[in-house]
Backbone as CSV, one residue per row, in Angstrom:
resi,resn,N_x,N_y,N_z,CA_x,CA_y,CA_z,C_x,C_y,C_z
1,MET,-0.041,85.956,-23.276,-0.357,84.666,-22.766,0.340,84.435,-21.433
2,ALA,1.580,84.848,-21.368,2.309,84.735,-20.119,1.671,85.621,-19.051
3,ASP,1.159,86.758,-19.483,0.506,87.654,-18.537,-0.749,87.015,-17.949
4,GLU,-1.438,86.289,-18.779,-2.666,85.638,-18.316,-2.359,84.573,-17.261
5,GLU,-1.283,83.838,-17.504,-0.903,82.798,-16.541,-0.520,83.425,-15.208
6,GLU,0.220,84.536,-15.294,0.625,85.219,-14.071,-0.596,85.742,-13.317
7,ASN,-1.528,86.280,-14.061,-2.749,86.792,-13.434,-3.505,85.656,-12.748
8,GLU,-3.531,84.541,-13.419,-4.237,83.384,-12.843,-3.524,82.894,-11.592
9,THR,-2.196,82.868,-11.652,-1.440,82.394,-10.500,-1.576,83.354,-9.326
10,ILE,-1.730,84.638,-9.612,-1.881,85.619,-8.542,-3.220,85.407,-7.838
11,ARG,-4.229,85.110,-8.601,-5.557,84.935,-8.037,-5.686,83.630,-7.242
12,LEU,-4.847,82.637,-7.543,-4.957,81.325,-6.890,-4.349,81.356,-5.494
13,SER,-4.815,80.447,-4.669,-4.285,80.357,-3.313,-2.951,79.610,-3.327
14,ARG,-2.308,79.621,-2.210,-0.983,79.009,-2.087,-1.035,77.494,-2.355
15,THR,-1.996,76.747,-1.815,-2.097,75.288,-2.008,-2.372,74.948,-3.462
16,GLU,-3.205,75.775,-4.099,-3.499,75.527,-5.511,-2.260,75.747,-6.360
17,LYS,-1.458,76.724,-5.982,-0.212,76.983,-6.708,0.722,75.788,-6.592
18,LYS,0.811,75.206,-5.400,1.673,74.029,-5.188,1.199,72.854,-6.036
19,LYS,-0.099,72.684,-6.095,-0.657,71.588,-6.899,-0.301,71.764,-8.366
20,LEU,-0.429,72.980,-8.872,-0.106,73.245,-10.281,1.379,73.008,-10.551
21,ALA,2.232,73.406,-9.603,3.674,73.211,-9.775,4.006,71.721,-9.839
22,LYS,3.390,70.925,-8.978,3.616,69.471,-8.983,3.157,68.866,-10.291
23,LYS,2.026,69.360,-10.764,1.463,68.848,-12.014,2.427,69.108,-13.167
24,LYS,2.990,70.329,-13.206,3.937,70.689,-14.265,5.175,69.789,-14.199
25,LYS,5.687,69.580,-12.976,6.885,68.747,-12.818,6.631,67.320,-13.308
26,ARG,5.473,66.788,-12.948,5.134,65.425,-13.389,5.053,65.352,-14.904
27,LYS,4.451,66.379,-15.491,4.297,66.420,-16.945,5.665,66.454,-17.618
28,GLU,6.573,67.272,-17.087,7.925,67.377,-17.643,8.675,66.045,-17.512
29,LYS,8.519,65.373,-16.357,9.192,64.083,-16.154,8.683,63.050,-17.152
30,ARG,7.379,63.052,-17.374,6.811,62.109,-18.342,7.376,62.365,-19.732
31,LYS,7.492,63.649,-20.099,8.044,64.001,-21.414,9.492,63.535,-21.524
32,GLU,10.274,63.767,-20.470,11.687,63.365,-20.483,11.832,61.846,-20.614
33,THR,11.058,61.106,-19.837,11.149,59.640,-19.919,10.686,59.138,-21.281
34,ALA,9.680,59.785,-21.863,9.214,59.391,-23.199,10.310,59.638,-24.229
35,GLU,11.016,60.767,-24.111,12.113,61.060,-25.036,13.233,60.033,-24.891
36,LYS,13.566,59.684,-23.643,14.610,58.679,-23.412,14.213,57.332,-24.009
37,GLU,12.970,56.959,-23.853,12.482,55.685,-24.401,12.549,55.695,-25.924
38,ARG,12.179,56.835,-26.528,12.267,56.937,-27.988,13.709,56.804,-28.452
39,GLU,14.605,57.453,-27.736,16.019,57.357,-28.087,16.502,55.910,-27.963
40,LYS,16.079,55.229,-26.897,16.465,53.821,-26.707,15.919,52.965,-27.832
41,ALA,14.676,53.199,-28.209,14.053,52.411,-29.270,14.762,52.646,-30.598
42,GLU,15.238,53.848,-30.809,15.938,54.152,-32.058,17.387,53.683,-32.019
43,ASP,17.942,53.465,-30.846,19.330,53.035,-30.713,19.461,51.592,-31.207
44,PRO,20.362,51.315,-32.191,20.509,49.961,-32.746,20.976,48.940,-31.695
45,GLU,21.820,49.348,-30.799,22.309,48.427,-29.760,21.152,47.975,-28.863
46,GLU,20.355,48.914,-28.433,19.197,48.585,-27.600,18.198,47.724,-28.366
47,ARG,18.037,48.007,-29.640,17.115,47.227,-30.469,17.578,45.771,-30.546
48,ARG,18.895,45.560,-30.732,19.437,44.194,-30.774,19.215,43.474,-29.438
49,LYS,19.438,44.161,-28.327,19.220,43.558,-27.010,17.758,43.142,-26.842
50,LEU,16.862,44.038,-27.247,15.438,43.756,-27.134,15.048,42.556,-27.999
51,GLU,15.575,42.499,-29.223,15.285,41.364,-30.111,15.832,40.060,-29.523
52,ALA,17.036,40.121,-28.930,17.624,38.927,-28.306,16.749,38.452,-27.140
53,ILE,16.278,39.391,-26.351,15.405,39.035,-25.224,14.117,38.407,-25.735
54,LEU,13.542,38.971,-26.787,12.309,38.429,-27.364,12.535,37.021,-27.928
55,ARG,13.686,36.845,-28.643,14.005,35.516,-29.185,14.150,34.488,-28.059
56,GLU,14.851,34.886,-27.012,15.058,33.984,-25.875,13.720,33.623,-25.214
57,ALA,12.853,34.606,-25.080,11.532,34.343,-24.492,10.732,33.388,-25.382
58,GLU,10.822,33.573,-26.700,10.105,32.691,-27.636,10.654,31.264,-27.566
59,GLU,11.986,31.131,-27.493,12.599,29.801,-27.371,12.172,29.125,-26.063
60,GLU,12.141,29.887,-24.991,11.719,29.347,-23.694,10.263,28.885,-23.755
61,ARG,9.428,29.671,-24.420,8.021,29.294,-24.566,7.893,28.000,-25.363
62,LYS,8.660,27.895,-26.473,8.622,26.672,-27.294,9.116,25.467,-26.496
63,ARG,10.194,25.664,-25.734,10.749,24.585,-24.923,9.724,24.110,-23.880
64,ALA,9.081,25.062,-23.233,8.077,24.719,-22.220,6.891,23.994,-22.858
65,LEU,6.486,24.455,-24.045,5.374,23.814,-24.751,5.737,22.382,-25.136
66,LYS,6.966,22.197,-25.649,7.413,20.857,-26.039,7.471,19.938,-24.812
67,GLU,7.998,20.477,-23.708,8.075,19.706,-22.465,6.681,19.280,-22.005
68,PHE,5.749,20.219,-22.068,4.372,19.926,-21.670,3.764,18.855,-22.568
69,GLU,3.971,18.978,-23.879,3.425,17.986,-24.818,4.027,16.604,-24.567
70,ASP,5.337,16.553,-24.275,5.980,15.267,-23.980,5.385,14.639,-22.717
71,ARG,5.243,15.455,-21.675,4.656,14.936,-20.434,3.224,14.471,-20.657
72,GLU,2.474,15.224,-21.452,1.084,14.855,-21.737,1.030,13.541,-22.515
73,ARG,1.920,13.387,-23.503,1.970,12.158,-24.300,2.317,10.963,-23.413
74,LEU,3.315,11.132,-22.533,3.692,10.055,-21.615,2.541,9.700,-20.678
75,TRP,1.828,10.705,-20.197,0.692,10.460,-19.311,-0.402,9.691,-20.045
76,ILE,-0.666,10.097,-21.297,-1.694,9.408,-22.093,-1.290,7.955,-22.315
77,GLN,-0.010,7.720,-22.630,0.463,6.343,-22.824,0.302,5.532,-21.536
78,ALA,0.654,6.146,-20.410,0.523,5.443,-19.123,-0.941,5.101,-18.850
79,MET,-1.841,6.027,-19.147,-3.269,5.764,-18.934,-3.763,4.654,-19.861
80,GLU,-3.265,4.634,-21.110,-3.654,3.571,-22.041,-3.169,2.214,-21.536
81,LEU,-1.915,2.169,-21.046,-1.382,0.922,-20.489,-2.205,0.470,-19.287
82,LYS,-2.536,1.420,-18.425,-3.326,1.093,-17.243,-4.691,0.556,-17.654
83,LYS,-5.286,1.176,-18.656,-6.600,0.733,-19.132,-6.507,-0.674,-19.714
84,GLU,-5.446,-0.932,-20.502,-5.252,-2.270,-21.073,-5.082,-3.311,-19.964
85,GLU,-4.284,-2.973,-18.942,-4.076,-3.904,-17.827,-5.391,-4.189,-17.107
86,GLU,-6.181,-3.141,-16.895,-7.475,-3.340,-16.232,-8.384,-4.225,-17.079
87,GLU,-8.357,-4.011,-18.408,-9.171,-4.844,-19.296,-8.698,-6.296,-19.245
88,GLU,-7.362,-6.499,-19.237,-6.822,-7.858,-19.147,-7.229,-8.510,-17.826
89,GLU,-7.143,-7.742,-16.735,-7.557,-8.274,-15.433,-9.025,-8.672,-15.465
90,GLU,-9.837,-7.822,-16.078,-11.275,-8.109,-16.168,-11.506,-9.377,-16.988
91,GLU,-10.761,-9.508,-18.103,-10.887,-10.718,-18.928,-10.457,-11.954,-18.136
92,ASP,-9.349,-11.824,-17.382,-8.887,-12.948,-16.559,-9.944,-13.336,-15.529
93,LYS,-10.529,-12.334,-14.897,-11.582,-12.618,-13.914,-12.753,-13.337,-14.574
94,GLU,-13.126,-12.863,-15.769,-14.241,-13.497,-16.474,-13.890,-14.935,-16.846
95,ARG,-12.632,-15.145,-17.310,-12.198,-16.506,-17.650,-12.249,-17.409,-16.427
96,TRP,-11.698,-16.915,-15.298,-11.705,-17.715,-14.070,-13.130,-18.015,-13.625
97,LYS,-13.981,-17.015,-13.768,-15.382,-17.209,-13.387,-16.018,-18.274,-14.270
98,ALA,-15.722,-18.215,-15.587,-16.272,-19.212,-16.510,-15.740,-20.606,-16.172
99,ILE,-14.438,-20.691,-15.858,-13.837,-21.983,-15.507,-14.479,-22.523,-14.230
100,LYS,-14.643,-21.656,-13.232,-15.264,-22.091,-11.975,-16.698,-22.554,-12.208
101,GLU,-17.424,-21.799,-13.036,-18.805,-22.193,-13.334,-18.837,-23.539,-14.047
102,GLU,-17.880,-23.731,-14.970,-17.807,-25.000,-15.699,-17.492,-26.151,-14.741
103,GLU,-16.516,-25.925,-13.842,-16.174,-26.961,-12.865,-17.363,-27.255,-11.952
104,GLU,-18.057,-26.198,-11.553,-19.229,-26.378,-10.692,-20.304,-27.166,-11.428
105,ALA,-20.478,-26.872,-12.719,-21.472,-27.607,-13.508,-21.075,-29.082,-13.617
106,LYS,-19.774,-29.342,-13.832,-19.299,-30.734,-13.907,-19.530,-31.445,-12.579
107,ARG,-19.194,-30.752,-11.483,-19.375,-31.325,-10.161,-20.859,-31.605,-9.904
108,GLN,-21.691,-30.662,-10.299,-23.138,-30.826,-10.123,-23.637,-32.016,-10.927
109,LEU,-23.137,-32.146,-12.165,-23.532,-33.261,-13.025,-23.095,-34.587,-12.410
110,GLN,-21.874,-34.601,-11.862,-21.369,-35.821,-11.234,-22.218,-36.180,-10.014
111,VAL,-22.565,-35.182,-9.220,-23.402,-35.428,-8.045,-24.762,-35.955,-8.481
112,GLU,-25.307,-35.372,-9.540,-26.600,-35.843,-10.044,-26.507,-37.287,-10.515
113,LYS,-25.401,-37.603,-11.192,-25.220,-38.985,-11.656,-25.135,-39.942,-10.472
114,GLU,-24.425,-39.513,-9.427,-24.266,-40.372,-8.258,-25.575,-40.540,-7.503
115,THR,-26.365,-39.494,-7.450,-27.587,-39.550,-6.654,-28.767,-40.175,-7.379
116,GLU,-28.715,-40.171,-8.692,-29.878,-40.731,-9.395,-29.915,-42.246,-9.198
117,CYS,-31.071,-42.741,-8.970,-31.250,-44.168,-8.687,-31.439,-44.925,-9.993
118,ASP,-30.588,-45.873,-10.205,-30.726,-46.732,-11.387,-31.517,-47.972,-11.001
119,GLU,-32.403,-48.366,-11.854,-33.183,-49.576,-11.597,-32.306,-50.814,-11.712
120,ASP,-31.239,-50.698,-12.511,-30.341,-51.837,-12.716,-29.464,-52.079,-11.497
121,ASP,-29.402,-51.101,-10.609,-28.584,-51.197,-9.410,-27.116,-51.453,-9.768
122,ASP,-26.533,-50.484,-10.520,-25.148,-50.598,-10.976,-24.145,-50.138,-9.925
123,TRP,-24.591,-49.843,-8.734,-23.699,-49.317,-7.712,-23.506,-50.331,-6.590
124,GLU,-22.352,-50.215,-5.984,-22.043,-51.073,-4.846,-21.396,-50.195,-3.783
125,TYR,-21.647,-50.474,-2.543,-21.082,-49.695,-1.453,-19.892,-50.444,-0.877
126,VAL,-18.743,-49.761,-0.841,-17.504,-50.365,-0.362,-17.032,-49.563,0.841
127,GLU,-16.573,-50.262,1.879,-16.052,-49.592,3.061,-14.677,-49.034,2.738
128,GLU,-14.433,-47.830,3.234,-13.174,-47.176,2.901,-12.562,-46.572,4.158
129,GLY,-11.256,-46.703,4.300,-10.532,-46.081,5.393,-10.748,-46.754,6.725
130,PRO,-10.091,-46.227,7.757,-10.213,-46.813,9.093,-11.583,-46.507,9.698
131,ALA,-11.961,-47.326,10.629,-13.257,-47.165,11.285,-13.185,-46.052,12.309
132,ASP,-14.306,-45.370,12.504,-14.414,-44.359,13.546,-14.959,-45.040,14.793
133,ILE,-14.273,-44.862,15.903,-14.695,-45.481,17.158,-15.246,-44.384,18.049
134,ILE,-16.462,-44.577,18.501,-17.121,-43.582,19.336,-17.504,-44.243,20.655
135,TRP,-17.040,-43.676,21.763,-17.402,-44.178,23.087,-18.531,-43.321,23.626
136,GLN,-19.606,-43.970,24.012,-20.722,-43.260,24.630,-21.104,-44.020,25.901
137,GLY,-20.715,-43.473,26.994,-20.987,-44.148,28.271,-20.265,-45.478,28.313
138,ASN,-21.006,-46.591,28.446,-20.376,-47.907,28.456,-20.544,-48.615,27.112
139,GLU,-20.918,-47.862,26.046,-21.068,-48.449,24.711,-19.968,-47.962,23.787
140,ILE,-19.587,-48.827,22.877,-18.616,-48.474,21.847,-19.335,-48.586,20.511
141,ILE,-19.320,-47.486,19.729,-19.956,-47.496,18.410,-18.851,-47.393,17.371
142,ILE,-18.900,-48.297,16.403,-17.893,-48.303,15.341,-18.598,-47.979,14.034
143,LYS,-18.089,-46.935,13.353,-18.666,-46.541,12.071,-17.590,-46.643,11.013
144,LYS,-17.969,-47.208,9.885,-17.059,-47.297,8.746,-17.612,-46.416,7.644
145,LYS,-16.739,-45.690,6.976,-17.164,-44.841,5.875,-17.409,-45.724,4.662
146,LYS,-18.585,-45.580,4.052,-18.916,-46.371,2.871,-18.959,-45.449,1.671
147,VAL,-18.357,-45.930,0.584,-18.284,-45.150,-0.641,-19.078,-45.854,-1.719
148,ARG,-19.836,-45.082,-2.472,-20.640,-45.634,-3.558,-19.755,-45.747,-4.794
149,VAL,-19.615,-46.956,-5.321,-18.721,-47.227,-6.445,-19.502,-48.015,-7.489
150,PRO,-19.278,-47.730,-8.769,-19.930,-48.550,-9.793,-19.493,-50.007,-9.646
151,LYS,-20.373,-50.943,-9.976,-20.087,-52.365,-9.769,-18.874,-52.828,-10.544
152,LYS,-18.681,-52.338,-11.744,-17.537,-52.794,-12.538,-16.220,-52.405,-11.870
153,ASP,-16.206,-51.229,-11.200,-15.006,-50.816,-10.501,-14.848,-51.574,-9.188
154,ALA,-15.925,-51.993,-8.597,-15.868,-52.698,-7.320,-15.165,-54.037,-7.478
155,SER,-15.309,-54.662,-8.624,-14.647,-55.950,-8.840,-13.133,-55.772,-8.957
156,GLN,-12.722,-54.593,-9.407,-11.287,-54.351,-9.556,-10.638,-53.992,-8.227
157,LEU,-11.424,-53.460,-7.305,-10.870,-53.077,-6.011,-10.525,-54.315,-5.195
158,ILE,-9.432,-54.226,-4.480,-9.046,-55.313,-3.586,-9.523,-54.914,-2.206
159,VAL,-10.423,-55.691,-1.697,-10.974,-55.397,-0.384,-10.189,-56.203,0.630
160,LYS,-9.646,-55.483,1.596,-8.838,-56.123,2.623,-9.774,-56.548,3.747
161,GLU,-9.734,-57.809,4.072,-10.607,-58.294,5.139,-9.897,-58.121,6.469
162,VAL,-10.621,-57.558,7.400,-10.093,-57.346,8.737,-10.825,-58.303,9.660
163,PRO,-10.061,-59.082,10.427,-10.743,-60.020,11.330,-11.481,-59.255,12.421
164,TYR,-12.674,-59.710,12.707,-13.489,-59.078,13.737,-13.525,-59.961,14.978
165,ILE,-13.519,-59.322,16.086,-13.691,-60.012,17.359,-14.972,-59.457,17.950
166,TYR,-15.805,-60.359,18.451,-17.042,-59.897,19.055,-16.785,-59.666,20.528
167,HIS,-17.149,-58.502,20.950,-16.905,-58.122,22.331,-18.231,-57.720,22.953
168,GLN,-18.431,-58.157,24.131,-19.699,-57.856,24.774,-19.466,-56.853,25.881
169,LEU,-20.215,-55.771,25.754,-20.204,-54.755,26.798,-21.661,-54.572,27.190
170,GLY,-21.945,-54.784,28.381,-23.340,-54.690,28.795,-24.118,-55.824,28.160
171,SER,-25.251,-55.521,27.532,-26.080,-56.560,26.923,-25.902,-56.622,25.412
172,ASP,-25.189,-55.624,24.785,-25.026,-55.594,23.326,-23.735,-56.272,22.909
173,VAL,-23.779,-56.885,21.734,-22.595,-57.532,21.177,-22.194,-56.738,19.938
174,PHE,-20.911,-56.301,19.866,-20.424,-55.492,18.750,-19.289,-56.199,18.042
175,PRO,-19.268,-56.207,16.702,-18.074,-56.688,16.015,-17.048,-55.565,16.010
176,ILE,-15.833,-55.850,16.414,-14.792,-54.836,16.436,-13.496,-55.435,15.928
177,THR,-12.606,-54.599,15.438,-11.303,-55.061,14.954,-10.398,-55.315,16.147
178,LEU,-9.255,-55.925,15.880,-8.305,-56.205,16.959,-7.857,-54.921,17.641
179,TRP,-7.630,-53.929,16.835,-7.162,-52.646,17.368,-8.201,-52.033,18.285
180,SER,-9.439,-52.026,17.838,-10.492,-51.446,18.659,-10.786,-52.330,19.864
181,ALA,-10.499,-53.635,19.757,-10.690,-54.523,20.906,-9.741,-54.123,22.020
182,PHE,-8.528,-53.749,21.641,-7.551,-53.317,22.627,-8.069,-52.099,23.377
183,PHE,-8.618,-51.154,22.616,-9.130,-49.951,23.253,-10.370,-50.227,24.088
184,SER,-11.157,-51.186,23.662,-12.352,-51.501,24.447,-11.951,-52.132,25.773
185,VAL,-10.881,-52.916,25.758,-10.393,-53.506,27.005,-9.883,-52.404,27.902
186,VAL,-9.152,-51.467,27.306,-8.650,-50.336,28.083,-9.828,-49.543,28.626
187,ALA,-10.843,-49.346,27.793,-12.026,-48.607,28.235,-12.733,-49.356,29.345
188,LYS,-12.768,-50.684,29.259,-13.435,-51.499,30.267,-12.705,-51.379,31.595
189,VAL,-11.373,-51.341,31.524,-10.578,-51.235,32.733,-10.825,-49.879,33.382
190,GLU,-10.956,-48.844,32.572,-11.188,-47.507,33.111,-12.553,-47.392,33.742
191,LEU,-13.527,-48.189,33.251,-14.882,-48.128,33.795,-14.857,-48.730,35.143
């Protein structure tokens, strides 16, 4: 058998011989490393180290899993709280909308009551607040705001009488208060 190998090696070229030698060396190295690994695996000290490393890796995996589950649980709780808050906000908006609609309906009803004409004529118009004085050229226009009040309430109101002075500007005669008379005189002087 050895003779056959020698015969084969003699027939082969130099590069092929080098390739075969490298192949043999690699094969021997693999065998040696495999033997060393087997010895390590059989060695009780190495086995204990390997088991300790495996235990530590398992503990680390469990710790990471627990950490992940805790973070996930906290995130879920936060999302539930956020959802509840959004629902509460939506309910508040709906409540406010309902209240506004109710107030608008009341206001509309009140306006309808005020605008509807009663045949009994239960309303009275009362002047309210100071008069508006409008100067237009050489004319003075005085407007008083009138408020529609039920007759029963009108009797309870105390109406303050303001003395009027009639002032003539041009050809028209206007009733004006003392205060507005002062301004009309000032306006007349400016004209």
